[in-house]
N, C-alpha and C positions, 0 to 999 in steps of 0.2 A: 606793395613792398611790406615785408614782415617787420613788425616792430621788434626792437631788441628786447630780450627777456628782462624782467624785473625780478630779482631774486633776493630772498631774505635768509640770512644765517642767524641761528639762535643757539646760544650755549647757556644751559642752566648750570650754574656753579653752586657751591655751598653757601656763598654769600650773595653774589650778584648774578643776575641773568643778563647776558650781553646780547644785544640785538643789532645786526648790521644789515642795511638795505643797499643793494647795488642796483643803481638805475642810471642809464645814460652815461656809463663809464665813471660815475662818481659813487663814493661810499658815504652813507649817512648812518651814524651809530648812536647808541645810548646804552646806559647801564641802569637797571632797575633792581631793587632788592628782591631776592628770590622769595616767592610765597610758598612755603613748605606745604601747607594744607592743600593747596590747589596750584601747582606749578604753572598750569596753563594760563592763569590770570596774569602773572608777570609777563608772559609772552605776548598776550593780547595788549597789555599796557605798553610794552616796548614797541609793538607793531604800530600802534596809534601814534607814538612819538616820532618814530623814524619816517613814517608816511607823511606826517605833518612837516617835518624838516625838508622832505623831498618834494612836497607839494603835489602828492598823488593820493588817490584813494586806495584803501586796502584791496579793493576788488581788482586793481591793476597789477597786483603781485602775481607773477606767473609760476613761482616755484619757491618752496620753503624747505630749507635743509636744517636739521635739528640735531643737536648732540646734548646729552644729559648725563648727570651723575646719579640719577634716580636708581638705576639698576645697581650700581656700585654701593650706594648708601643702603639700599634694601638688604644687600648681603652683609655689609658690615654691621648694621644695626639689627639684623635678624627681624625684619619687618615684612617678610614675604608671606605667601599663602601657606596654609596647612598642606603639607606635601607628603606623599608616600613614595617609597622606592620598591620596585619589583626587580629582583636579581636572581641569579642562579643559586641553587642550593649549595651552601658551603661558603658563599661570598657575602653573606649578610653584613659582616662587620668590616669589610674592606675600607670604607670611608672613615672608620674609627681607628682601625689598626694602623693606617697610613703606610709609610715605608720604614725600612730599618734605619734611615738616616736620622741622626740627632744634630739639630742645628746649633745646639750648645752642649758640647760633648761632656763637660765636667759639672754641669748644673744638676745637682741631685733633686732639685725642686722644679724641674722643667715644667713650664706651663704650655700644654699643647692646645691648639684651637679646638673647640668643641665641634663635633661633626654637625653639618647643617641639619641633618634629620636625626631625631632620637631613635633608639633601637626599636621601640614599639611601633615606629612608622616604617620599618624596613621589613619586607616580606620576600619569601623565596618560592621558587618553583623548580621542579625537577626537570632539567634539560641540560644538554651539554654539547657544545661545538668545540672541536679541538683547535690547536694552533695552526692547522693547515686549512681550516674551514670545513672539515668533514663533520657530519652530525654523528655523535656518539650516543646521545640519549634524546629521542624525539620529545617535542613539547606536547603535553596533554591539555587540550583546550578546557576540559572539564575542571582540571586543577586550577587553571587560570580563572575560571568563573568562580570557583570557591574562594580564591584569594580576593577577587574583586568584591565579593560579598563582605569579606572582613574589612576591606578598605572602606567600603560604603559606611560601615558602622563607626568608623573614626571621624567621619565628616570631612575627609580630605577634599580639597578643591583642585588638586593637581597631582599627577602621578608621573614619576620618572621611571623609565624602563632601561636598565643596564644589565645586559646578559654577557657572560664571558665570551670573548672572541666574536662578538656580534659584528665587529667591523669587517670581518671576512665574509660572513653570511648573515644578513639582517632578517632572514625569513622568520625566525622565532620571535624577534622583537615586533615585527609587523603583525604576526599572529596574535601576540598579546594585545597590541593596540586595537585590533579588530574586536576582540572579546570585550575590552574595556569600553569601546564605543557603544557596544550593545548593552552592557550591564551598568555602565556609569555614564549615561548621557549628560552632557554639560560639564563634565570634568575634563580639564586640560591634560593632555598626554604629551610627553617628550621622550623621544627615543635616542639613545646614545649613538646609534648607527647613523642618525641624521645630524645630531648636534656636534658630535666629535668622534668620527669613525677612525680612531687611532688606537694603537696598542698602549699598554700600561693602564690596567683597570682602575687603579686608584685615581689617577687624574681624569680618566674618562667618566667614571661614576660620579666624581665630584662635579664635573662640568654639566652632566645631564641633570643632576640634582639641583644645581644652581639655576639652570634654565627653567626647570619645572617650578622651582621655588618663587621666581620672580615673574613667571609668565602671566598669571592672572592680574598681578599688579600693573605690569607694563601694558598689557592688552587693554585694561580699563583706562589707564592714563592716555594711551594713544587714541582711543575712541573719543574720550572727552576732549582731547586737544583738537582733533579734526572737527568735531562738532562746534567747539568754541570758536575756532578760527573761521569756520563757515558762517557762524552767526555774526562775526565781526566783519564779514564781507570778503574775507580771504579764502574763497572756495577754490583752492588750487591744489595741485599735487604736493604732498608732504613726504619728504625723504628723511632718513636717519643716517647719521654718521656712525660707522662701526669701528671697532677697536683696531682694525688693520689699516685704517687710513683711507677707506673708500666710503661709498654711499650705497645704502640699501633702500628698497621700497618700504613703505610703512607696513605693508602686509607681511613681508619677509621678516622685518624687525619684530613684529608682534609674535611671529612663530618661533624666532630664535633670539629672544631678548638678551641672552648671555653674550651675544656678539656686540651689544651696546655698552658693555662694561669697558670703561676707559675711553668712551667715544669723544668726550670733550678734550682730554689731553692729546688724543690722536689728531684732532683738528689743529691743535697748536703746533704739532710736529710738521704737519703738512704746510702750515703757514710759514714756519721757519725754513723748510726745504724750498719753498717758492722764493723767499728772499735770498737764500743762498744761490739759487739758479740765476736770479737777476744780477747778483754781484759777482758771479763767477767763482764762488767759494766751494772748495771740495771738502774741507774739514770744518764742521760747524757744531758748536755746543748750543743746543736749544734750551733756553732757560725761561720757563713759564711759571710765574708766581701770581696766584690769585688771592682770593680772600680766605681760602681754607687750606690749600695745599700748594706745594711747589713741585714742578716736574722738570726733570733733566733728561735730555735725550741726545745721543750722538748721531750726527748726520754725516755720512760719508758719500762723496760723489753725488751730492744733492738728493740722496735717498735716505730716509730714516731707517735705522737698524730695526729689524723685526725679530720676533721670537714666536715660538709655538705654545709656550706655557708661561703664565705669570700668576702672581699670587695676590689675593685680596685678604683684608682683615688679618694682617700679621699681628701676632701677640708680642713679638719682640721687634723693635724698630731696626731696620736695615738687615734683619736676619733672614736670609733665604731659608725656606723650609718651615718657617713659623706661621705661615698663612695657609689659606685655602687655595690649592692649585686649580686654575682654570685653563683647560687645554683647547685654545682657539688661536687663530692667527692674530697677532697683536703687535703694535709698534712697541719696541723694547725701550723702556724708560724706567728711571727710578723716581718714585713719588713719595714725598715725605709730608708730614703734617706741619708745614711751615708756611703760613700765609698771613695776610693782613689781619685776619681774625683770630690767629692762634694765640691762646692765652698763656700768660707768663706768671710764674710764682717762684718760690724758693723752696728747695727740697730739704730733707732732714740733714743733709751734709752741707747746708748753706751754699748750695749752688743754684744759680738762676736756671730755671727750666722753662722751655718754650714749646708749646704744643705737646702731643698732637691734638689735644682738645681745642675746639674752636668756638668762638662766640657766634659764628655764623651771621645771619642777618636778623635773627630774633634771639636775644635782644641786640646783638652786635657789640663791638668794643665800647668801652666806657664813654669815649668821646662822641659816640653817636647820639647820646642823650635819649636812648630808647629803653632805659632800665638796666643796662649792663653796668656792673660795678667792678668787674675784674679787669685788669690791664691786658691789652692785646698788642700785637706788633704795630698796628695802626696808631695806637696811643703813643707808643715810643717814637714812631716816625714823626708824629705831630709835635711832640715835645722837643725833638731834635731839630725842628725847623724845616723838615723835608716837605711838609704839606701845608698848603694854604687853607686855614679852617673855613674860609668863605667860598672856596672854589672846588671843594672835594666833590667828585663825581659830577663835574660840570655845574656845581652849585646846587645840585639836587638835595645834598645832605649837608647841613651846617654842622661842623665839628665844634666841640667844646673843649678847648685846651685846659680849662680849670679842672674838668672832670677827669681828663687823661692824667694830669699831674697828681691829682688826689689818689687815683687808683694805683698809679706806679709807686707813689710814696708809701702807700699803705701796704701793698702786697709784696713789693720788691725792695723798696728803699728802707723801710722800717726794720725788717729782719737783718739787713746787712749794714745799717748805719749810713745809707746813701741818701742824697737829696733826689728829687724827681728827675733832674737832668742826668745825673750819674746812673740812676736806675734805668732810664731810657736807653742810654748808651750801652749799658750792660745787656739789656734785652736784645738790642739790635746786633751786637757782636755775637751773642749766643746763636741767634737765628741765622746769621750769615755764616758762622763757622759750622753750624749743623748742615747747611746746604753745601758748603764747600767740602765737608767730609763725605757727604753722600756722592758728590760729583767725583771726588778722588777715587772712592771705592768703585764706582761704576766704570771709570776710565781704566783702572787697573784690571778689573774683571774682563775688560774687552781689549786689553793690551794697547791702550792708546796713551799718548803724551799730550795733555791738554794745552801745554805751552805752544803747540803748533795749531791750535784751534782759534777760530773767531766765535765769540759769543753773540747770539741773537736773543735779545731780551724782550719779553712781551708778557701780557697779563697786567692787571691793575697795579700790582705791587712790585713786579720784577725791575722796572727801570729805577725804582727807588733804591734797590739793593744791588743791582748788577755791577756797579762800579767797584764797590767794596768786595764783592764776590770775585770779580776779575783780579783784583789785587791779591787776594788770598790764593787763587789758583795759578797765578802767573800768566793769565790770559791777557795779551797786550792790546787786543782790539775788540771792540764791542759795538754792535749795531742795534739801534732802537728804531724799528720801522714805523712808518705812519700807521695809525690805528693800533698801536701796541697794546693799549688798554683792553681791546676787544679782539686780540689776535686769533684766538681759537675760532670765534664766529666767522672771521674773515677766512680762516683756513677751510671751513666747511664749503665756502664758495669757490675754493680753488681745488677741492678734492675731486677725483674722478668717480664715476660709477664703477664699482669693482666688487668682486667676491672671490675668495679663495676656497677651492674645494680640495680636501685632503683625504687620503686613504692609506691605512697601514697595510702593506703587503711585504712581508719579510722575504728577502732574497739575497743569497750570497752570490758574489760575482762568479764563483766557481760553478754555480748551477743556474746561470742566468737564462731567463726565458724572455727573449726580446719581443716575441709576438704577444705574450701575455702583458708585458709592460706597455707596449704600444696601444693595445686595446684598453688598458686601464687609463692611460693618459687621455685617450680620446673620450672615454666616458666622463672623466673628471672635467675635461674641457667643455663638454656639452652641459654638464651640471652647473658649472660656474657661469657659463655664458647665458644660461636660462635666467639666472638671477639678475644679471645685468640687463637682459632684454626686458625684464619686468619693469625696469626703471626707464629705459629708452629703447623702444622697439627698432629704431632705425640707426642707432649709433654704431660707429666702427668699433670693433673689439680687437684688442691685442692680448696675447697670452704670455704669461711668464711661468716657466716650468722649473721645478726644483726636485731634486732627489735628496733625501736626508740619509747620509752615509756615515759609517764608522768602521774602525777595525774591530774584528770579532773580539768580544770580551769587554769592550768599552761600554760605559753606561749611557752615554749620550752621543748624539750625532751632530754633524755639521751640515748646513745647507749647501748644496752644490747646484748652481744654476745650469740648466741645460739649454743649448741652442735649439732653434726650431728644427734643424736637420736631425740633431741627436734625439730630440723628443719624438720625431716622426719615425725614426728608425733606430731604436735603442741598441747600443752595442756595448758589450762588457768591457772591452779594452779601452774604448773611448771614455766610458764612465770612470774606469780606473785612473786614467790620465787626468781627468778633470778633478777627481777627488784628491789625488796626490798633490796637484798644484795648489788647491785651496788649503789642504791640510798643512803643507809646508809654509804657506803664506801666514797661517795662523800660529803655528807652533814651531816654525824654524826648521823642521825636518820631517821626514816620513819614517815609517817603521817597516823595515824590510822583512819579507817572508811571512807576513800576517795576512790572513784572509780579510777581504773587505766585504761588507754587507750593507744592504739598503733596508731601512725599516719603514720609511714613509715617502709617499709621492704627493706632490701638490701642484695644482694648476690654478693660477690667479688670472681671471679674466677681467680686463679693465678697459675703460675708454682711454684713448690717447691723451697724454698730458696737454694742457693748453699751451700754445706757443708763448715763450717768455722773451721779452725784449731786454737785452743786456743793458745795464746802467753804465754810462760812460763817466767814470769817477772824475771829480774835479779837484783841483788843488785849492789850498786855502787862499781866499781872496781878501775881502774886507772883513774887519772885525764886526761881530754882530752889534746892531745898534742898541742904544739905551745905556743908562748909567745907574738904573735902580739896583739896589742891593737889599738883602734881607739876612737876618742872623741865622747861622747854621752851625751846629756843633760838629766839628771835624771828627770822623770816625776813628782816625789813627791817634791824634794827639789829645782829643777830648776838649780842645780849646774852642771857644765860640768865635767864629770868623764871619766876616762880611762877605757873603756870596753874591755874585752877580745873579740877578733875577730877570727873566724875560719869558715871553710867551712863544711857544713853538710856532704859532701862526706868523710871527714876525720874521722868522728865519727864511733866507733865500739861499739857493745853491751857492756854495763858496763861502758863506758866512761862517766864521769860527768864533769860538769863545773858550777861554782858558778857565779851568776850575780853580777854586770851588765855584760852582754855578748851579742854579736851579732853573730848569726849563719846564714850564707848566703847559699842560693841555687839558682838555675836558675830562679824559678818562684816566689819566695817570700823570706822573711827574718824573722827569729825568734828572737824576743827580749826577753831576760831573765832579768827580773827586779832585781834590787839590793835586796839582802835578800832572793832570790830564788835559787834553785838548779835544773839544768837540767840533766837528765840521759837518755842515749840512750838505748832503749829496743831492743830485738832481731829482731823485725819486722821493725826496723828503726824509730819507733815513738820517738819523743822527749818528755819525761815525765818530766814535770816541777812541782815541789812542791813550791807553792807560799808562804806558811807560813802565818803568821798573816796578815789579811787585814789592809790596811792603808787608812786614809782619803783622 
């Protein structure tokens, strides 16, 4: 009889590394401080801790699934490899010229993000493929060899190749790679036709540059990680979470590390979708707040919303267009610099400002006692009474209230004439309103009414702030699932093996070629399935097919899912019907008399979702036991109140407790606001009914 697998989920965050072990149907978890210089050390430390909790040896672990912020941080902090770009003559400055869009129309001093590669590291070759895929100017290998010689003189470690319209015919890019392999052995090469075979050269060139920029760094890290885990006894397959919400093999991740950008937040969205399925919820607001950032994602029909382009390293907070576009499949979410480690100060207009700068884990908030002197959100939460200084992170980190008070009084209180408690409340209100504003903007952009949504809160800091956030947004119901403090790592264990292959082939429905589309979709299906097979050679694979369509003249497309029958036998009129249905659902009407066109086709190959057992909700039974209280400063009134205090482990299905209350566990703390009631459900979820929202 085959033993059940023992799986490990690992999420490296900006402050904490979360480790979850799933063995025998039980979860064992821990949080350790992220070790920036060698992130693998925190993973090995966490591995040892959870194996000790489960009573097993690391050698018994059969599978490790990992998500990391390293790729994102390398792009934001510009810590990648020295990289060169080879592009078509005349297109050298595309990544610097950007598009004609101005994200701040009337700002005469607009600050644009600097291109990832300086101009002297961008090289051109004479070649040209037109918009139909026909070769207008053949590529000269001798010219490529001459360019390779100039690149060698720069000491570049990695080369990005992005030629115009290469998504239609990749032959020239592949020929460039062949010359580089001969002339620059040992230098990493990334092709845009492999990384992002989509139209719009600005986004495509940025994406391949980003892939090349972080490829040596990520390849080195993944090699070290595998060797370090093997040395610790865990010599098992290692997989990586990708931004689209699925799992890749370590080898594919090393080849396309840009797909790992946003991998941690994607795991959180998968975790929230799994909880939504268990509770039969069709409209969910996923709220993930950790030590460095907060992530908000809309989940409809138990599926996270996805996108094809997202931005990193924005120069203006909340401003679309102010960052570096990455064109890959990704779970669509808004991410802001608001976490437990986000630093607070007072600006020149005497306003409290929180984030995006973070204290991280080194030195951490002032209350950590690790050398930090500036106040962070965690310091404010501690002073407000939300945190137990002796039980933070399961007791692994002793917090110092006196240092938190001193930092808040000095950096926030003194400039505004406030004491430490008033300064702490101000910091908490600012960070909560910042997150609420981001959620409102995200909802409006997607045409959603958040008052019809249920919030699922997870991450080490989210349960501390979710109640107040729900009040601000008018969200009446909030779920805090078991393991909320390490939710993203649990999400890795719930994610399928999957990969989405895309290709831009422009086609108007008036000139539709069904045979060509059928052949293209079959090719994409084979490509996507091969990546999944690299993870599990025997797994069942299901495919999801989409066409990205628009009216002629529009700037962007909408995704239109295709049935298996329509994908196998594409038909123009059937596509028109599907597009008009989805367009009317999004915008309320169709546009008569306009040509419809398709710009992109995608096939997502995935293993089937794990079966989910629906939770039978219970009504309120007995009041939760215990009479212990502790002082808590109410977020609305600012008054110090006596809040009920109890351990989550003492709650049983049907137990209820009225706010204000503090429910503690090893990796986080749940704050039940005044006027709300919390009920323990059979699966351990804390079900909070917030009631009427307050200003």
